[in-house]
PADRENBA-981968 format. One record per residue (C-alpha): chain; residue number from 1; x, y, z; residue in one letter. Coordinates in steps of 0.05 Angstrom, whole numbers. Example, Ala and Ser with C-alpha at 12.3 -4.5 7.8 and 13.67 -1.06 7.14 Angstrom:
residues 2
[rec "A" 1 [246 -90 156] "A"]
[rec "A" 2 [273 -21 143] "S"]
//
This chain:
residues 151
[rec "A" 1 [2899 -262 1576] "X"]
[rec "A" 2 [2851 -289 1541] "X"]
[rec "A" 3 [2892 -258 1477] "X"]
[rec "A" 4 [2937 -303 1509] "X"]
[rec "A" 5 [2876 -359 1513] "X"]
[rec "A" 6 [2859 -344 1435] "X"]
[rec "A" 7 [2934 -349 1412] "X"]
[rec "A" 8 [2943 -427 1440] "X"]
[rec "A" 9 [2886 -451 1418] "X"]
[rec "A" 10 [2912 -415 1350] "X"]
[rec "A" 11 [2966 -464 1351] "X"]
[rec "A" 12 [3021 -393 1361] "X"]
[rec "A" 13 [3037 -418 1431] "X"]
[rec "A" 14 [3101 -382 1448] "X"]
[rec "A" 15 [3049 -318 1432] "X"]
[rec "A" 16 [2992 -345 1480] "X"]
[rec "A" 17 [3040 -367 1540] "X"]
[rec "A" 18 [3075 -297 1531] "X"]
[rec "A" 19 [3005 -268 1540] "X"]
[rec "A" 20 [2986 -301 1586] "X"]
[rec "A" 21 [3046 -297 1639] "X"]
[rec "A" 22 [3030 -216 1613] "X"]
[rec "A" 23 [2954 -225 1631] "X"]
[rec "A" 24 [2970 -261 1697] "X"]
[rec "A" 25 [3024 -198 1720] "X"]
[rec "A" 26 [2957 -149 1709] "X"]
[rec "A" 27 [2911 -193 1749] "X"]
[rec "A" 28 [2961 -188 1803] "X"]
[rec "A" 29 [2981 -117 1794] "X"]
[rec "A" 30 [2903 -109 1801] "X"]
[rec "A" 31 [2884 -154 1859] "X"]
[rec "A" 32 [2946 -169 1897] "X"]
[rec "A" 33 [2988 -245 1887] "X"]
[rec "A" 34 [2950 -263 1941] "X"]
[rec "A" 35 [2875 -281 1912] "X"]
[rec "A" 36 [2825 -324 1891] "X"]
[rec "A" 37 [2822 -300 1816] "X"]
[rec "A" 38 [2898 -303 1808] "X"]
[rec "A" 39 [2904 -367 1832] "X"]
[rec "A" 40 [2860 -389 1785] "X"]
[rec "A" 41 [2896 -342 1733] "X"]
[rec "A" 42 [2960 -388 1736] "X"]
[rec "A" 43 [2915 -456 1746] "X"]
[rec "A" 44 [2881 -445 1676] "X"]
[rec "A" 45 [2970 -418 1651] "X"]
[rec "A" 46 [2989 -484 1694] "X"]
[rec "A" 47 [2935 -529 1659] "X"]
[rec "A" 48 [2945 -498 1589] "X"]
[rec "A" 49 [3011 -520 1603] "X"]
[rec "A" 50 [2997 -591 1620] "X"]
[rec "A" 51 [2953 -601 1558] "X"]
[rec "A" 52 [3008 -566 1520] "X"]
[rec "A" 53 [3073 -609 1535] "X"]
[rec "A" 54 [3011 -671 1535] "X"]
[rec "A" 55 [2993 -660 1461] "X"]
[rec "A" 56 [3065 -645 1448] "X"]
[rec "A" 57 [3095 -728 1477] "X"]
[rec "A" 58 [3024 -751 1435] "X"]
[rec "A" 59 [3068 -713 1372] "X"]
[rec "A" 60 [3131 -735 1379] "X"]
[rec "A" 61 [3116 -813 1402] "X"]
[rec "A" 62 [3077 -804 1340] "X"]
[rec "A" 63 [3138 -785 1292] "X"]
[rec "A" 64 [3169 -836 1332] "X"]
[rec "A" 65 [3215 -779 1371] "X"]
[rec "A" 66 [3193 -789 1443] "X"]
[rec "A" 67 [3266 -768 1469] "X"]
[rec "A" 68 [3266 -709 1443] "X"]
[rec "A" 69 [3262 -647 1471] "X"]
[rec "A" 70 [3181 -615 1479] "X"]
[rec "A" 71 [3207 -530 1482] "X"]
[rec "A" 72 [3160 -517 1532] "X"]
[rec "A" 73 [3170 -485 1600] "X"]
[rec "A" 74 [3141 -533 1666] "X"]
[rec "A" 75 [3181 -505 1707] "X"]
[rec "A" 76 [3148 -443 1709] "X"]
[rec "A" 77 [3077 -473 1702] "X"]
[rec "A" 78 [3096 -516 1778] "X"]
[rec "A" 79 [3121 -450 1790] "X"]
[rec "A" 80 [3068 -414 1782] "X"]
[rec "A" 81 [3011 -457 1795] "X"]
[rec "A" 82 [3038 -477 1874] "X"]
[rec "A" 83 [3027 -412 1882] "X"]
[rec "A" 84 [2957 -424 1863] "X"]
[rec "A" 85 [2957 -469 1913] "X"]
[rec "A" 86 [2978 -419 1959] "X"]
[rec "A" 87 [2930 -367 1948] "X"]
[rec "A" 88 [2875 -413 1942] "X"]
[rec "A" 89 [2887 -440 2011] "X"]
[rec "A" 90 [2894 -371 2050] "X"]
[rec "A" 91 [2830 -347 2004] "X"]
[rec "A" 92 [2788 -400 1994] "X"]
[rec "A" 93 [2814 -449 2050] "X"]
[rec "A" 94 [2843 -518 2057] "X"]
[rec "A" 95 [2780 -566 2042] "X"]
[rec "A" 96 [2759 -515 1984] "X"]
[rec "A" 97 [2732 -562 1921] "X"]
[rec "A" 98 [2781 -515 1863] "X"]
[rec "A" 99 [2839 -514 1924] "X"]
[rec "A" 100 [2845 -595 1921] "X"]
[rec "A" 101 [2842 -598 1843] "X"]
[rec "A" 102 [2906 -564 1842] "X"]
[rec "A" 103 [2937 -594 1882] "X"]
[rec "A" 104 [2916 -647 1840] "X"]
[rec "A" 105 [2942 -610 1773] "X"]
[rec "A" 106 [3004 -593 1804] "X"]
[rec "A" 107 [3003 -675 1820] "X"]
[rec "A" 108 [2998 -674 1730] "X"]
[rec "A" 109 [3056 -625 1728] "X"]
[rec "A" 110 [3105 -660 1770] "X"]
[rec "A" 111 [3099 -724 1749] "X"]
[rec "A" 112 [3103 -689 1671] "X"]
[rec "A" 113 [3162 -666 1697] "X"]
[rec "A" 114 [3187 -734 1724] "X"]
[rec "A" 115 [3181 -712 1792] "X"]
[rec "A" 116 [3141 -782 1794] "X"]
[rec "A" 117 [3149 -782 1878] "X"]
[rec "A" 118 [3130 -720 1885] "X"]
[rec "A" 119 [3076 -734 1828] "X"]
[rec "A" 120 [3048 -802 1891] "X"]
[rec "A" 121 [3055 -748 1945] "X"]
[rec "A" 122 [3017 -694 1930] "X"]
[rec "A" 123 [2976 -740 1900] "X"]
[rec "A" 124 [2958 -776 1975] "X"]
[rec "A" 125 [2952 -711 1995] "X"]
[rec "A" 126 [2889 -695 1942] "X"]
[rec "A" 127 [2861 -758 1966] "X"]
[rec "A" 128 [2859 -752 2043] "X"]
[rec "A" 129 [2824 -682 2028] "X"]
[rec "A" 130 [2785 -712 1980] "X"]
[rec "A" 131 [2771 -767 2048] "X"]
[rec "A" 132 [2745 -703 2089] "X"]
[rec "A" 133 [2713 -667 2044] "X"]
[rec "A" 134 [2668 -723 2014] "X"]
[rec "A" 135 [2684 -785 2038] "X"]
[rec "A" 136 [2715 -853 2006] "X"]
[rec "A" 137 [2654 -872 1976] "X"]
[rec "A" 138 [2649 -798 1933] "X"]
[rec "A" 139 [2628 -816 1855] "X"]
[rec "A" 140 [2682 -778 1830] "X"]
[rec "A" 141 [2728 -831 1862] "X"]
[rec "A" 142 [2755 -863 1807] "X"]
[rec "A" 143 [2769 -819 1767] "X"]
[rec "A" 144 [2804 -784 1805] "X"]
[rec "A" 145 [2857 -855 1807] "X"]
[rec "A" 146 [2838 -867 1739] "X"]
[rec "A" 147 [2851 -810 1705] "X"]
[rec "A" 148 [2912 -779 1746] "X"]
[rec "A" 149 [2984 -815 1721] "X"]
[rec "A" 150 [2999 -833 1648] "X"]
[rec "A" 151 [3063 -849 1633] "X"]
//
């Protein structure tokens, strides 16, 4: 898994993503699917994909090629992020900070995939959980509201 992350840092994206998926497979074999470390690995893959997609979109915009294919599989990241949420809810609880952040990350991925309605529904869920856990006046709330969605 770490070798995959290092490959991504060296801009070897296909190898990095493949190695991360192999690492996830190893985590699943060692811990089973419903385990906090497996959930964290799913989430790390999804976050890495989110960052890669954002970078690719910026590159294409700079080159004036906004309508070009991204050549990145967001659907796998969405699937893994959904699995991360299930595992986190079962092992950490629905009101755990990590579970809430996993929902937030899924909302960001859904938005990148073009599923704005789903993304907004997820973000509404994040805010409801946030309100229960931290209250409506928590100082980080503006960061979530502002940092959320980018066109």
